[in-house]
C-alpha positions as CSV (number, residue, x, y, z in Angstrom):
1,M,2.3,-73.5,100.5
2,T,1.2,-70.7,98.4
3,I,3.4,-69.6,95.5
4,E,2.8,-66.1,94.2
5,V,2.6,-65.8,90.5
6,N,3.8,-62.7,88.6
7,T,0.8,-61.5,86.8
8,Y,2.5,-58.4,85.2
9,G,1.9,-57.7,81.6
10,T,4.7,-57.5,78.9
11,L,6.1,-54.6,77.1
12,Y,6.8,-55.3,73.5
13,L,9.2,-53.1,71.7
14,C,8.0,-53.3,68.1
15,A,9.9,-52.1,65.2
16,T,7.9,-50.3,62.5
17,P,8.8,-49.6,58.8
18,I,11.4,-47.0,58.2
19,G,10.0,-46.2,54.7
20,N,8.6,-49.1,52.9
21,L,5.5,-50.6,54.5
22,E,6.9,-54.0,53.5
23,D,9.5,-53.5,56.3
24,M,6.7,-54.5,58.8
25,T,7.2,-58.1,60.0
26,P,4.3,-60.6,60.5
27,R,5.4,-60.9,64.2
28,A,5.2,-57.2,64.7
29,I,1.7,-57.1,63.0
30,R,0.6,-59.9,65.4
31,M,1.9,-58.2,68.5
32,L,0.0,-54.9,67.6
33,Q,-3.1,-57.0,67.1
34,E,-2.9,-58.8,70.4
35,A,-1.7,-55.9,72.6
36,D,-4.1,-54.4,75.1
37,L,-2.5,-50.9,74.4
38,I,-0.4,-49.5,71.8
39,A,1.8,-46.6,72.9
40,A,3.0,-44.4,70.0
41,E,5.2,-41.4,69.5
42,D,2.8,-39.9,67.0
43,T,-0.8,-41.5,67.2
44,R,-1.9,-40.0,63.9
45,H,1.2,-41.5,62.1
46,T,0.7,-44.8,63.7
47,L,-3.0,-44.9,63.1
48,Q,-2.2,-44.8,59.3
49,L,0.0,-47.8,59.8
50,L,-2.6,-49.6,61.8
51,N,-5.3,-48.9,59.2
52,H,-3.0,-50.2,56.4
53,F,-2.7,-53.5,58.1
54,G,-6.3,-53.6,59.4
55,I,-5.3,-53.5,63.0
56,K,-7.8,-52.3,65.5
57,G,-6.1,-51.1,68.7
58,H,-6.3,-48.8,71.8
59,L,-3.7,-46.0,70.9
60,I,-2.0,-44.0,73.8
61,R,0.3,-41.1,72.8
62,Y,3.8,-41.4,74.4
63,D,6.3,-38.9,73.3
64,E,9.1,-36.7,74.5
65,H,6.7,-34.2,75.9
66,S,4.3,-36.6,77.7
67,K,6.7,-39.3,78.7
68,E,6.7,-38.6,82.5
69,K,2.9,-38.5,82.9
70,Q,2.0,-41.2,80.3
71,G,5.1,-43.2,81.3
72,A,3.7,-43.6,84.9
73,Y,0.2,-44.4,83.4
74,L,1.6,-47.1,81.1
75,L,3.8,-48.6,83.9
76,Q,0.8,-49.0,86.0
77,Q,-1.0,-50.8,83.2
78,L,1.8,-53.2,82.9
79,L,1.8,-53.8,86.7
80,D,-2.0,-54.5,86.3
81,G,-1.3,-57.2,83.8
82,K,-1.9,-55.4,80.5
83,N,0.4,-56.1,77.4
84,I,1.7,-53.0,75.8
85,A,3.2,-52.7,72.2
86,L,5.5,-49.7,72.2
87,V,6.2,-48.2,68.7
88,S,8.2,-45.3,67.2
89,D,7.4,-43.3,64.3
90,A,9.9,-45.3,62.4
91,G,12.4,-48.2,63.1
92,F,13.1,-49.3,66.7
93,P,11.4,-47.7,69.7
94,G,14.1,-46.6,72.2
95,I,16.7,-45.5,69.6
96,A,16.8,-41.7,69.5
97,D,13.3,-41.5,70.9
98,P,11.6,-41.6,74.3
99,G,10.9,-45.4,74.3
100,E,14.2,-45.9,76.1
101,A,12.7,-44.4,79.4
102,L,9.8,-46.6,79.4
103,A,11.8,-49.7,78.9
104,K,14.2,-48.8,81.7
105,D,11.2,-48.2,84.1
106,A,9.7,-51.5,83.1
107,I,12.8,-53.5,83.6
108,A,13.5,-51.7,87.0
109,A,9.8,-52.8,88.0
110,G,10.5,-56.4,87.2
111,I,8.4,-56.3,84.0
112,R,9.1,-58.5,81.1
113,V,10.5,-56.4,78.2
114,V,10.5,-58.1,74.7
115,P,12.1,-56.7,71.5
116,V,10.3,-57.4,68.2
117,P,12.9,-56.9,65.5
118,G,12.5,-55.1,62.2
119,A,14.1,-52.4,60.0
120,N,16.6,-49.9,61.4
121,A,17.9,-46.9,59.6
122,A,21.3,-46.9,61.3
123,L,22.1,-50.5,60.5
124,C,20.6,-50.2,56.9
125,A,22.9,-47.2,56.1
126,L,25.9,-48.9,57.7
127,I,25.8,-52.2,55.8
128,A,25.4,-50.3,52.5
129,S,27.8,-47.4,53.2
130,G,30.9,-49.1,51.8
131,L,32.7,-48.2,55.0
132,T,34.1,-50.6,57.8
133,A,31.1,-51.9,59.6
134,Y,32.9,-53.0,62.7
135,P,33.3,-51.6,65.1
136,F,30.7,-48.9,64.9
137,F,29.6,-46.2,67.2
138,F,25.9,-44.9,67.1
139,G,25.7,-41.1,68.2
140,G,22.1,-40.4,67.2
141,F,21.3,-36.8,66.8
142,L,23.9,-34.1,67.6
143,P,22.9,-31.0,69.7
144,K,21.0,-28.4,67.8
145,S,23.2,-25.6,69.3
146,R,26.4,-25.2,67.3
147,R,28.5,-24.6,70.4
148,N,27.1,-27.9,72.0
149,R,27.4,-29.7,68.8
150,K,31.1,-28.8,68.4
151,E,31.8,-29.8,72.0
152,Q,30.2,-33.2,71.4
153,L,32.2,-33.7,68.1
154,E,35.3,-32.9,69.9
155,L,34.5,-35.5,72.6
156,W,34.0,-38.2,69.8
157,R,37.0,-37.1,67.6
158,Y,39.2,-39.9,68.6
159,V,36.6,-42.8,68.8
160,P,38.2,-45.6,66.8
161,A,35.0,-46.7,65.1
162,T,32.9,-45.9,62.2
163,M,30.4,-43.2,63.2
164,I,26.6,-43.3,62.7
165,L,24.6,-40.1,63.1
166,Y,21.0,-39.1,62.4
167,E,20.3,-35.5,61.0
168,A,17.3,-33.4,59.9
169,P,17.5,-32.1,56.3
170,H,17.4,-28.3,57.4
171,R,20.6,-28.8,59.6
172,I,22.5,-31.3,57.5
173,E,24.8,-28.7,55.8
174,E,25.8,-26.9,59.0
175,V,26.4,-30.2,60.8
176,L,28.7,-31.4,57.9
177,K,30.7,-28.1,58.1
178,D,31.2,-28.7,61.8
179,I,32.3,-32.2,61.2
180,L,34.7,-31.0,58.5
181,E,36.1,-28.5,61.0
182,C,36.4,-30.8,64.0
183,W,37.2,-34.1,62.4
184,G,38.6,-33.2,59.0
185,D,37.7,-34.4,55.6
186,R,36.8,-38.0,56.3
187,Q,35.1,-40.5,54.1
188,I,31.3,-40.5,54.5
189,A,28.2,-42.1,53.3
190,A,25.0,-40.0,53.5
191,A,21.8,-42.0,53.2
192,R,18.2,-40.6,52.8
193,E,14.8,-42.0,52.1
194,L,16.0,-45.5,53.2
195,T,13.9,-48.3,51.9
196,K,11.6,-45.8,50.1
197,L,11.2,-45.5,46.3
198,H,13.6,-42.7,46.2
199,E,16.2,-44.1,48.4
200,E,19.6,-42.4,47.8
201,F,23.2,-42.7,49.0
202,Y,26.0,-40.2,48.5
203,R,29.4,-41.8,49.1
204,G,32.7,-39.6,49.1
205,T,34.2,-37.2,51.5
206,V,32.7,-34.7,53.8
207,S,33.7,-31.9,51.6
208,S,32.4,-33.4,48.4
209,C,29.1,-34.2,50.1
210,L,28.7,-30.5,51.0
211,A,29.3,-29.7,47.3
212,W,26.7,-32.3,46.3
213,L,24.1,-30.9,48.7
214,A,24.7,-27.4,47.4
215,E,23.5,-28.7,44.0
216,N,20.8,-31.2,45.4
217,S,18.5,-29.8,48.0
218,P,18.4,-31.9,51.0
219,R,15.1,-33.8,51.5
220,G,14.1,-36.3,54.2
221,E,15.9,-37.4,57.3
222,F,19.6,-38.3,56.8
223,C,21.7,-41.1,58.2
224,L,25.4,-40.3,58.1
225,V,28.1,-43.0,58.2
226,I,31.5,-41.6,58.8
227,A,34.8,-43.3,58.7
228,P,37.1,-43.3,61.8
229,G,39.9,-40.7,61.8
230,N,43.6,-41.6,61.4
231,E,44.6,-39.3,64.4
232,Q,45.7,-41.0,67.7
233,Q,44.4,-39.4,70.8
234,P,47.3,-37.8,72.6
235,S,48.4,-39.5,75.8
236,A,48.2,-37.7,79.2
237,E,52.1,-37.3,78.9
238,E,51.8,-35.8,75.4
239,E,49.0,-33.5,76.2
240,L,50.7,-30.4,77.8
241,E,49.0,-27.8,79.9
242,P,48.4,-24.6,77.9
243,L,51.1,-22.7,80.0
244,E,53.6,-25.5,79.7
245,E,53.1,-25.3,75.8
246,V,53.7,-21.7,75.7
247,K,56.9,-22.1,77.7
248,Q,58.0,-25.0,75.4
249,L,57.5,-22.8,72.3
250,I,59.3,-19.9,73.8
251,S,62.3,-22.0,74.9
252,S,62.5,-23.5,71.3
253,G,62.9,-20.0,69.9
254,T,59.3,-19.0,69.1
255,D,58.7,-15.2,69.6
256,K,56.8,-14.8,73.0
257,K,53.9,-13.0,71.5
258,I,53.5,-15.5,68.7
259,A,53.7,-18.4,71.2
260,L,51.0,-16.8,73.3
261,A,48.8,-16.2,70.2
262,Q,49.2,-19.8,68.9
263,V,48.4,-21.5,72.1
264,A,45.4,-19.3,72.9
265,K,43.9,-19.9,69.5
266,K,44.5,-23.6,69.7
267,R,43.2,-24.0,73.3
268,K,40.4,-21.4,72.7
269,I,41.4,-19.4,75.8
270,P,42.0,-15.6,76.1
271,K,45.6,-14.5,75.5
272,R,45.4,-12.3,78.6
273,E,44.8,-15.3,80.7
274,L,47.9,-17.1,79.5
275,Y,49.9,-13.8,79.9
276,N,48.8,-13.3,83.5
277,Q,49.6,-17.1,84.2
278,L,53.2,-16.6,82.9
279,I,53.7,-13.5,85.1
280,S,52.4,-15.2,88.1
281,E,54.6,-18.2,87.5
282,G,57.8,-16.1,87.9
283,E,59.8,-18.3,85.6
284,G,62.2,-15.6,84.8
285,I,60.7,-15.1,81.3
286,S,61.0,-11.5,80.2
287,L,57.7,-10.3,79.0
288,S,58.3,-6.7,78.9
289,L,58.0,-6.7,75.0
290,I,54.7,-8.5,74.9
291,H,51.7,-6.3,74.3
292,I,48.3,-8.0,74.7
């Protein structure tokens, strides 16, 4: 009787330093030394890391732009029995970077995927934030478009957990303004240059953090840790349809025109649309004095 032996390689997800080179673990160094291939988000950046630790390895670029083509190549190498160490520019591969896709493909193909732990910016910021560490919700980078970003923030508004977000220095102020508008003035810790010589935390409110940034030019990637809000998400029964809310306001004595304007602004829909809905409902509400 012949027993088939799985000769696939192993995908090692190796954490790399998030700032201080001493973040690198002995195990991660060994995995990089022993791997047949090293897949890196930025080969130039990773080459500097390899040179620092005297590691000679076969580097393959694997980033957001090349992940489809290179992902297929790397998967075939794993199926052929090669061991691959996957690294990010900093921290864990697969968190806010394309490594997630390769790990999923490898698992689907029956390939062994092994995490090699190390430093992580989100968790470092969380434990030193002074905010409740459990439960927490990791949101990564918010959308670049302001409209999409605000939509995402609204979706997460009632999440009952400490929020962790990443943000680039050139967008940090506009993102904080959107957070202030959508979530209110919550407690926040803004961390930058984590584990580096000039590591810095700002702890306060969103509005005071904006004031601090106005006086201190933002530098380096930021990790934001934001306290959960005190608001409770309205239940389905409590959340009225826009038209029903208008009717409720009018029946309670609110001027018809004011009721339309308030609900339209709150729900971000045109007043004319609500006006037409009221007419078509035929509820006996006199609208002759309303001018849209």
